[in-house]
N, CA and C of each residue as an Amber inpcrd file, in Angstrom:
protein
   534
 121.1700000  81.5600000  97.1600000 120.4320000  81.8020000  95.9400000
 121.3860000  82.4040000  94.9130000 121.1750000  82.0210000  93.6940000
 122.0060000  82.5160000  92.5890000 121.1600000  83.3930000  91.6890000
 121.7850000  84.4410000  91.1680000 121.0940000  85.3510000  90.2630000
 121.9470000  85.5460000  89.0230000 121.2710000  85.5650000  87.8760000
 121.9860000  85.7760000  86.6260000 122.5000000  87.2030000  86.5230000
 121.6840000  88.1530000  86.9780000 122.0700000  89.5610000  86.8970000
 122.0240000  90.1820000  88.2830000 122.8900000  91.1280000  88.5160000
 122.9100000  91.8560000  89.7810000 121.5720000  92.5610000  90.0160000
 120.9590000  93.0100000  88.9550000 119.6660000  93.6920000  89.0440000
 118.5950000  92.7470000  89.6110000 118.6530000  91.4690000  89.2380000
 117.7060000  90.4850000  89.7690000 117.9000000  90.3080000  91.2700000
 119.1550000  90.3240000  91.6900000 119.4680000  90.2080000  93.1190000
 118.8910000  91.4050000  93.8740000 119.0970000  92.6120000  93.3460000
 118.5600000  93.8260000  93.9770000 117.0470000  93.7570000  94.0890000
 116.4050000  93.3660000  93.0040000 114.9430000  93.2930000  92.9720000
 114.4290000  92.2850000  93.9910000 115.0340000  91.1270000  94.0380000
 114.6250000  90.0830000  94.9740000 114.7990000  90.5620000  96.4130000
 115.9550000  91.1520000  96.7050000 116.2060000  91.6440000  98.0600000
 115.1830000  92.6970000  98.4600000 114.9680000  93.6670000  97.5850000
 114.0240000  94.7370000  97.9070000 112.6130000  94.1920000  98.1200000
 112.2110000  93.2330000  97.3070000 110.8890000  92.6460000  97.4490000
 110.7570000  91.9480000  98.8080000 111.7520000  91.1450000  99.1610000
 111.7070000  90.4130000 100.4250000 111.8320000  91.3470000 101.6210000
 112.7420000  92.3100000 101.5230000 112.9400000  93.2260000 102.6540000
 111.6950000  94.0720000 102.8880000 111.1270000  94.6130000 101.8150000
 109.9360000  95.4700000 101.9880000 108.7740000  94.6550000 102.5420000
 108.6380000  93.4270000 102.1160000 107.5440000  92.5890000 102.6030000
 107.6940000  92.2610000 104.0900000 108.9270000  92.2580000 104.5850000
 109.1740000  91.8520000 105.9700000 109.6320000  92.9870000 106.8770000
 109.8410000  94.1670000 106.3240000 110.4110000  95.2720000 107.1020000
 109.5830000  95.6090000 108.3450000 108.2810000  95.6740000 108.2120000
 107.4340000  96.0210000 109.3660000 107.5530000  94.9700000 110.4690000
 107.5990000  93.7000000 110.0880000 107.7360000  92.6270000 111.0840000
 109.0940000  92.6820000 111.7730000 110.1280000  92.9370000 110.9890000
 111.4760000  93.0410000 111.5670000 111.5180000  94.2210000 112.5320000
 110.9480000  95.3410000 112.1040000 110.9470000  96.5420000 112.9530000
 110.1710000  96.2840000 114.2430000 109.0290000  95.6130000 114.1420000
 108.2430000  95.2880000 115.3360000 109.0440000  94.3760000 116.2690000
 109.7560000  93.4300000 115.6920000 110.6060000  92.5300000 116.4660000
 111.6680000  93.3290000 117.2260000 112.3490000  94.2260000 116.5200000
 113.3870000  95.0500000 117.1420000 112.7690000  95.9430000 118.2090000
 111.6140000  96.4900000 117.9030000 110.9460000  97.4200000 118.8160000
 110.5980000  96.7460000 120.1410000 110.3130000  95.4530000 120.0990000
 110.0110000  94.7150000 121.3340000 111.2570000  94.5290000 122.1970000
 112.4220000  94.5860000 121.5850000 113.6710000  94.3570000 122.3050000
 114.3700000  95.6510000 122.7120000 113.9440000  96.7640000 122.1420000
 114.6060000  98.0490000 122.3760000 113.5740000  99.0470000 122.8780000
 113.9090000  99.7680000 123.9060000 112.9490000 100.6640000 124.5470000
 112.5650000 101.8670000 123.6870000 113.5590000 102.5510000 123.1340000
 113.2910000 103.8100000 122.4220000 113.1010000 103.5910000 120.9280000
 112.0990000 104.2990000 120.3570000 111.8200000 104.2120000 118.9130000
 113.0410000 104.6280000 118.0940000 113.7100000 105.6860000 118.5550000
 114.8660000 106.2040000 117.8080000 115.9780000 105.1620000 117.7280000
 116.1940000 104.4490000 118.8360000 117.2200000 103.3950000 118.8360000
 116.8170000 102.2690000 117.8870000 115.5410000 101.9190000 117.9000000
 115.0590000 100.8620000 117.0060000 115.2660000 101.2640000 115.5440000
 115.0140000 102.5300000 115.2280000 115.2170000 103.0050000 113.8520000
 116.6820000 102.9390000 113.4500000 117.5690000 103.3250000 114.3690000
 119.0140000 103.2460000 114.0900000 119.4340000 101.7950000 113.8540000
 118.9330000 100.9040000 114.6830000 119.2760000  99.4870000 114.5460000
 118.7290000  98.9420000 113.2330000 117.5290000  99.3730000 112.8500000
 116.9390000  98.9140000 111.5800000 117.8280000  99.2850000 110.3930000
 118.4220000 100.4570000 110.4350000 119.3180000 100.8570000 109.3430000
 120.5050000  99.9010000 109.2670000 121.0540000  99.5620000 110.4170000
 122.1890000  98.6310000 110.4300000 121.7590000  97.2450000 109.9570000
 120.5570000  96.8370000 110.3600000 120.0460000  95.5290000 109.9460000
 119.9140000  95.4730000 108.4230000 119.3680000  96.5200000 107.8400000
 119.1900000  96.5530000 106.3850000 120.5360000  96.4120000 105.6730000
 121.5400000  97.0790000 106.1850000 122.8790000  97.0120000 105.5830000
 123.4470000  95.6000000 105.6950000 123.3320000  95.0160000 106.8900000
 123.8620000  93.6640000 107.0940000 123.1080000  92.6510000 106.2260000
 121.7850000  92.7900000 106.1690000 120.9980000  91.8650000 105.3390000
 121.4400000  91.9380000 103.8830000 121.6580000  93.1460000 103.3970000
 122.0920000  93.2880000 102.0050000 123.4830000  92.6930000 101.8010000
 124.4040000  92.9910000 102.7200000 125.7700000  92.4850000 102.5730000
 125.8240000  90.9590000 102.6200000 124.9460000  90.3590000 103.4050000
 124.9670000  88.9080000 103.5790000 123.8700000  88.1950000 102.7820000
 123.2020000  88.9220000 101.8890000 122.0760000  88.3560000 101.1420000
 122.4670000  87.1030000 100.3670000 123.7050000  87.0320000  99.9060000
 124.1650000  85.8510000  99.1650000 124.1600000  84.5910000 100.0240000
 124.1650000  84.7430000 101.3530000 124.1690000  83.5900000 102.2520000
 122.7830000  82.9510000 102.3920000 121.7440000  83.6810000 102.0160000
 120.3830000  83.1590000 102.1180000 120.2010000  82.0300000 101.0990000
 119.6980000  80.8990000 101.5720000 119.5470000  79.7340000 100.7010000
 118.2420000  79.7660000  99.9070000 117.1290000  80.1340000 100.5740000
 115.8180000  80.1420000  99.9260000 115.0510000  81.3910000 100.3420000
 114.2430000  81.8930000  99.4380000 113.4330000  83.0800000  99.7310000
 112.5320000  82.8550000 100.9340000 112.0060000  81.6430000 101.0750000
 111.0870000  81.3450000 102.1750000 111.7430000  81.4940000 103.5480000
 113.0720000  81.4490000 103.5960000 113.7940000  81.5640000 104.8670000
 114.1090000  83.0110000 105.2380000 113.7400000  83.9680000 104.3840000
 114.1510000  85.3580000 104.5980000 113.7100000  85.8930000 105.9590000
 112.4660000  85.6670000 106.3170000 111.9490000  86.2230000 107.5760000
 112.7350000  85.6900000 108.7740000 112.8740000  84.3910000 108.8720000
 113.6050000  83.7840000 109.9830000 115.0610000  84.2680000 109.9910000
 115.6610000  84.2810000 108.8290000 117.0500000  84.7180000 108.7010000
 117.1970000  86.1760000 109.1220000 116.2840000  87.0230000 108.6770000
 116.3690000  88.4510000 109.0120000 116.1370000  88.6800000 110.5050000
 115.2870000  87.8710000 111.1440000 115.0900000  87.9880000 112.5850000
 116.3690000  87.6090000 113.3270000 117.0750000  86.6080000 112.8240000
 118.3650000  86.2370000 113.4320000 119.3700000  87.3690000 113.3260000
 119.4460000  87.9780000 112.1510000 120.3400000  89.1290000 111.9700000
 119.9200000  90.2580000 112.9130000 118.6110000  90.4800000 113.0140000
 118.1020000  91.5410000 113.8920000 118.5040000  91.2740000 115.3390000
 118.3760000  90.0280000 115.7590000 118.7450000  89.6900000 117.1350000
 120.2060000  90.0370000 117.4040000 121.0930000  89.6410000 116.4880000
 122.5110000  89.9310000 116.6850000 122.7970000  91.4300000 116.6510000
 122.0760000  92.1590000 115.8300000 122.2740000  93.6080000 115.7820000
 121.8080000  94.2680000 117.0790000 120.7070000  93.7840000 117.6460000
 120.2390000  94.3170000 118.9330000 121.2660000  94.0090000 120.0200000
 121.7790000  92.7940000 120.0260000 122.7920000  92.4350000 121.0240000
 124.0510000  93.2790000 120.8620000 124.4620000  93.5130000 119.6270000
 125.6380000  94.3660000 119.3820000 125.3690000  95.7910000 119.8570000
 124.1710000  96.2840000 119.5890000 123.7970000  97.6270000 120.0340000
 123.8340000  97.7120000 121.5590000 123.3100000  96.6850000 122.2250000
 123.2970000  96.6740000 123.6930000 124.7190000  96.6140000 124.2420000
 125.5760000  95.8340000 123.6000000 126.9740000  95.7530000 124.0170000
 127.6350000  97.1150000 123.9020000 127.4060000  97.7800000 122.7700000
 127.9790000  99.1150000 122.5770000 127.4070000 100.1090000 123.5830000
 126.1310000  99.9910000 123.8610000 125.4860000 100.8640000 124.8380000
 126.0840000 100.6490000 126.2210000 126.3260000  99.4030000 126.5750000
 126.9150000  99.0790000 127.8730000 128.3070000  99.6940000 128.0010000
 129.0550000  99.6570000 126.9240000 130.3860000 100.2710000 126.9520000
 130.2870000 101.7710000 127.1800000 129.3150000 102.3880000 126.4980000
 129.1460000 103.8270000 126.6370000 128.6750000 104.2050000 128.0350000
 127.7500000 103.4790000 128.5650000 127.1500000 103.8260000 129.8590000
 127.7500000 103.0570000 131.0250000 128.5420000 102.0450000 130.7020000
 129.1660000 101.1580000 131.6730000 128.1490000 100.4400000 132.5470000
 126.9660000 100.2570000 132.0090000 125.9600000  99.4550000 132.6950000
 124.8990000  99.0260000 131.6730000 124.2420000  97.9510000 131.9730000
 123.1380000  97.4820000 131.1530000 121.8490000  97.5420000 131.9640000
 120.7790000  97.9520000 131.3310000 119.4890000  97.9410000 131.9940000
 119.0120000  96.4870000 132.1020000 119.1800000  95.7330000 131.0230000
 118.8560000  94.3150000 131.0140000 120.1000000  93.5350000 130.6200000
 120.2610000  92.3840000 131.2020000 121.4190000  91.5670000 130.8590000
 121.2520000  90.9800000 129.4630000 122.3420000  90.5620000 128.8880000
 122.3240000  89.9230000 127.5840000 121.4650000  88.6660000 127.6320000
 121.5450000  87.9260000 128.7430000 120.7510000  86.7030000 128.8900000
 119.2530000  87.0250000 128.8460000 118.8780000  88.1290000 129.4910000
 117.4660000  88.5270000 129.5030000 117.0050000  88.8740000 128.0920000
 117.8320000  89.6140000 127.3670000 117.4770000  89.9770000 125.9920000
 117.3720000  88.7190000 125.1400000 118.2660000  87.7650000 125.3300000
 118.2040000  86.4990000 124.5900000 116.9010000  85.7610000 124.8910000
 116.5260000  85.7080000 126.1730000 115.2710000  85.0430000 126.5480000
 114.0710000  85.7510000 125.9200000 114.0890000  87.0810000 125.9370000
 113.0090000  87.8480000 125.3210000 112.9400000  87.5610000 123.8240000
 114.0940000  87.5300000 123.1740000 114.1420000  87.2780000 121.7310000
 113.6010000  85.8850000 121.4060000 113.9690000  84.8980000 122.2130000
 113.4780000  83.5350000 121.9830000 111.9620000  83.4660000 122.1360000
 111.4410000  84.1440000 123.1680000 109.9880000  84.1560000 123.3790000
 109.2760000  84.8530000 122.2150000 109.8420000  85.9510000 121.7580000
 109.2580000  86.6710000 120.6220000 109.2930000  85.7920000 119.3780000
 110.3850000  85.0570000 119.1710000 110.4790000  84.1360000 118.0320000
 109.3590000  83.1020000 118.0810000 109.1460000  82.5240000 119.2610000
 108.0920000  81.5060000 119.4050000 106.7220000  82.1050000 119.0930000
 106.4640000  83.2820000 119.6300000 105.1670000  83.9160000 119.4170000
 105.0130000  84.3540000 117.9650000 106.0920000  84.8260000 117.3500000
 106.0240000  85.2660000 115.9530000 105.6690000  84.0970000 115.0380000
 106.2470000  82.9280000 115.3030000 105.9270000  81.7560000 114.4910000
 104.4570000  81.3840000 114.6420000 103.9500000  81.4400000 115.8810000
 102.5420000  81.1290000 116.1220000 101.6460000  82.1360000 115.4090000
 102.0030000  83.4250000 115.4890000 101.2230000  84.4530000 114.8020000
 101.2400000  84.2460000 113.2930000 102.3860000  83.8680000 112.7670000
 102.4810000  83.5950000 111.3240000 101.5290000  82.4620000 110.9250000
 101.4960000  81.4130000 111.7330000 100.6060000  80.2850000 111.4390000
  99.1410000  80.7200000 111.5130000  98.8190000  81.5340000 112.5240000
  97.4430000  82.0170000 112.6600000  97.0630000  82.9110000 111.4750000
  97.9770000  83.8140000 111.0770000  97.7110000  84.6880000 109.9290000
  97.4940000  83.8760000 108.6600000  98.3250000  82.8650000 108.4760000
  98.2080000  82.0120000 107.2840000  96.8680000  81.2900000 107.2750000
  96.4390000  80.7800000 108.4350000  95.1580000  80.0810000 108.5190000
  93.9980000  81.0380000 108.2210000  94.0840000  82.2510000 108.7560000
  93.0410000  83.2510000 108.5020000  92.9980000  83.5960000 107.0230000
  94.1710000  83.8130000 106.4280000  94.2260000  84.1570000 105.0070000
  93.6400000  83.0310000 104.1550000  94.0070000  81.8040000 104.4490000
  93.4920000  80.6720000 103.6750000  91.9750000  80.5580000 103.8170000
  91.4810000  80.7750000 105.0340000  90.0310000  80.7220000 105.2600000
  89.3240000  81.7940000 104.4270000  89.8530000  83.0110000 104.4840000
  89.2260000  84.1230000 103.7640000  89.3490000  83.9610000 102.2490000
  90.4810000  83.4600000 101.7880000  90.6320000  83.1870000 100.3610000
  89.6230000  82.1380000  99.9100000  89.3410000  81.1820000 100.7930000
  88.3770000  80.1350000 100.4720000  86.9590000  80.6660000 100.2880000
  86.6820000  81.8300000 100.8530000  85.3550000  82.4310000 100.7140000
  85.1900000  83.1740000  99.3870000  86.2970000  83.4340000  98.7080000
  86.2280000  84.1390000  97.4350000  85.7590000  83.2010000  96.3300000
  85.2270000  83.7950000  95.2820000  84.8840000  83.0210000  94.0950000
  86.1830000  82.5860000  93.4220000  86.1030000  81.4920000  92.6940000
  87.2950000  80.9490000  92.0360000  87.9470000  81.9990000  91.1240000
  87.1300000  82.7290000  90.3900000  87.6490000  83.7540000  89.4770000
  88.4240000  84.8350000  90.2450000  87.9370000  85.1970000  91.4360000
  88.6190000  86.2120000  92.2430000  89.9580000  85.6850000  92.7570000
  89.9690000  84.4350000  93.2120000  91.2290000  83.8330000  93.6770000
  92.2360000  83.7540000  92.5330000  91.7560000  83.3650000  91.3590000
  92.6330000  83.2620000  90.1900000  93.2240000  84.6240000  89.8410000
  92.3920000  85.6690000  89.8830000  92.8680000  87.0190000  89.5640000
  93.9430000  87.4620000  90.5460000  93.7120000  87.2240000  91.8260000
  94.7180000  87.5940000  92.8290000  96.0180000  86.8290000  92.6130000
  95.8910000  85.5380000  92.3560000  97.0800000  84.7200000  92.1300000
  97.8550000  85.2290000  90.9160000  97.1400000  85.4720000  89.8360000
  97.7870000  85.9760000  88.6240000  98.4860000  87.3110000  88.8920000
  97.8260000  88.1780000  89.6380000  98.3540000  89.5210000  89.8560000
  99.5560000  89.5220000  90.7910000  99.4830000  88.7570000  91.8710000
 100.5190000  88.8460000  92.8920000 101.5590000  87.7360000  92.8460000
 101.1590000  86.5570000  92.4830000 102.1130000  85.4540000  92.4810000
 102.8840000  85.4020000  91.1710000 102.1980000  85.6220000  90.0650000
 102.8430000  85.5190000  88.7620000 103.3240000  86.8590000  88.2450000
 102.9820000  87.9230000  88.9790000 103.3980000  89.2770000  88.6230000
 103.0900000  89.6070000  87.1630000 101.8860000  89.2340000  86.7460000
 101.4500000  89.5280000  85.3800000 101.1500000  91.0110000  85.2520000
 101.1830000  91.5230000  84.0180000 100.8900000  92.9440000  83.8620000
  99.3780000  93.1660000  83.8520000  98.9800000  94.2920000  84.4050000
  97.5670000  94.5770000  84.6520000  96.7210000  94.6740000  83.3880000
  97.1550000  95.3750000  82.3450000  96.3070000  95.4300000  81.1460000
  95.9970000  94.0400000  80.5730000  96.9750000  93.1580000  80.5890000
  96.7630000  91.7980000  80.0890000  95.7480000  91.0670000  80.9630000
  95.8920000  91.2130000  82.2850000  94.9560000  90.5660000  83.2000000
  93.5500000  91.1380000  83.0420000  93.4530000  92.4570000  82.8880000
  92.1450000  93.0910000  82.7120000  91.4430000  92.4880000  81.5050000
  92.1810000  92.3450000  80.4290000  91.6110000  91.7740000  79.2120000
  91.2080000  90.3130000  79.4510000  92.0580000  89.5760000  80.1150000
  91.7860000  88.1590000  80.3920000  90.4920000  87.9830000  81.1910000
  90.2200000  88.9130000  82.1220000  89.0330000  88.8080000  82.9660000
  87.8660000  89.6510000  82.4390000  88.0240000  90.1820000  81.2060000
  86.9330000  90.9020000  80.5530000  86.6070000  92.2380000  81.2020000
  87.6280000  92.9370000  81.6480000  87.4170000  94.2270000  82.3040000
  88.3500000  95.2600000  81.7030000  87.9790000  96.5270000  81.8570000
  88.9070000  97.5900000  81.4780000  90.0110000  97.6140000  82.5270000
  91.1200000  98.2650000  82.2340000  92.2150000  98.3340000  83.2000000
  91.7410000  98.9920000  84.4920000  91.0210000 100.1000000  84.3610000
  90.5000000 100.7930000  85.5470000  89.5180000  99.9010000  86.3000000
  88.6390000  99.2630000  85.5670000  87.6730000  98.3560000  86.1770000
  88.3550000  97.2030000  86.9030000  89.4330000  96.6960000  86.3090000
  90.1770000  95.6010000  86.9350000  90.7910000  96.0570000  88.2480000
  91.4110000  97.2620000  88.2400000  91.9870000  97.8020000  89.4810000
  90.9170000  97.9300000  90.5670000  89.7540000  98.4230000  90.1940000
  88.6720000  98.5830000  91.1680000  88.2000000  97.2270000  91.6890000
  88.1050000  96.2680000  90.8030000  87.6900000  94.9220000  91.1770000
  88.6800000  94.3150000  92.1740000  89.9680000  94.4190000  91.8570000
  91.0100000  93.8990000  92.7510000  90.9560000  94.6280000  94.0970000
  90.7420000  95.9490000  94.0560000  90.6410000  96.7270000  95.3010000
  89.4970000  96.1870000  96.1630000  88.3380000  95.9410000  95.5660000
  87.1890000  95.4300000  96.3220000  87.4860000  94.0330000  96.8850000
  88.1460000  93.1990000  96.1090000  88.4970000  91.8540000  96.5770000
  89.4320000  91.9700000  97.7890000  90.4510000  92.8110000  97.6690000
  91.4020000  92.9900000  98.7740000  90.7150000  93.5650000 100.0090000
  89.7960000  94.5030000  99.8000000  89.0600000  95.1000000 100.9180000
  88.2270000  94.0270000 101.6280000  87.5660000  93.1730000 100.8450000
  86.7740000  92.0890000 101.4430000  87.6590000  91.0890000 102.1890000
  88.8180000  90.7810000 101.6280000  89.7600000  89.8970000 102.3220000
  90.1910000  90.5190000 103.6460000  90.4860000  91.7990000 103.6150000
  90.9150000  92.5130000 104.8210000  89.8230000  92.4900000 105.8910000
  88.5780000  92.7570000 105.4890000  87.4610000  92.7280000 106.4470000
  87.3080000  91.3340000 107.0480000  87.3630000  90.3300000 106.1980000
  87.2390000  88.9490000 106.6630000  88.3350000  88.6300000 107.6690000
  89.5770000  88.9880000 107.3370000  90.7180000  88.6910000 108.2130000
  90.5760000  89.4420000 109.5370000  90.1640000  90.7010000 109.4900000
  89.9930000  91.4650000 110.7380000  88.8930000  90.8610000 111.6000000
  87.7940000  90.4670000 110.9820000  86.7020000  89.8590000 111.7430000
  87.1490000  88.5600000 112.4190000  87.8810000  87.7360000 111.6800000
  88.3700000  86.4810000 112.2600000  89.3890000  86.7390000 113.3670000
  90.2880000  87.6910000 113.1360000  91.3160000  88.0090000 114.1340000
  90.6730000  88.5460000 115.4010000  89.6510000  89.3730000 115.2490000
  88.9730000  89.9280000 116.4250000  88.1660000  88.8740000 117.1670000
  87.7290000  87.8550000 116.4490000  86.9250000  86.7940000 117.0630000
  87.7760000  85.8560000 117.9130000  89.0820000  85.8160000 117.6530000
  89.9530000  84.9040000 118.4100000  90.5220000  85.5340000 119.6300000
């Protein structure tokens, strides 16, 4: 990806990293026993992702790409741990197999989440879907959107909050039903 300004690159990276940080951390946490070790590895992952951000071709690939970086960071951590302790609790092959299984399950979960979100979005009124799209996809400013939808700024925030709450309830109900 190319950016005209360094500031645009920073903004894009932060947006993508923050949106995926919890998933990356959960991925690492499944491969590493201790929370503290996972946190240390996450710091290294963030640094590597930033340093190699120019290698990312498309924003849509960020999650998969970051999971690959995470996998290599976990393997590097395990290698360093083995040197320190002169033994491994799990072999590198076992960690690789675990990572591959987690990758497969993560993709399936992503597809399920997307299907649930689309179903729940379909239950919203067209005006509500349009407001969400304008607010989150187009990153429009709130006062302008409030005016466009005939609401005060405060009223618009409350309206969006209620829409998001209803989406969340719908998604939780569907997820619990499966």
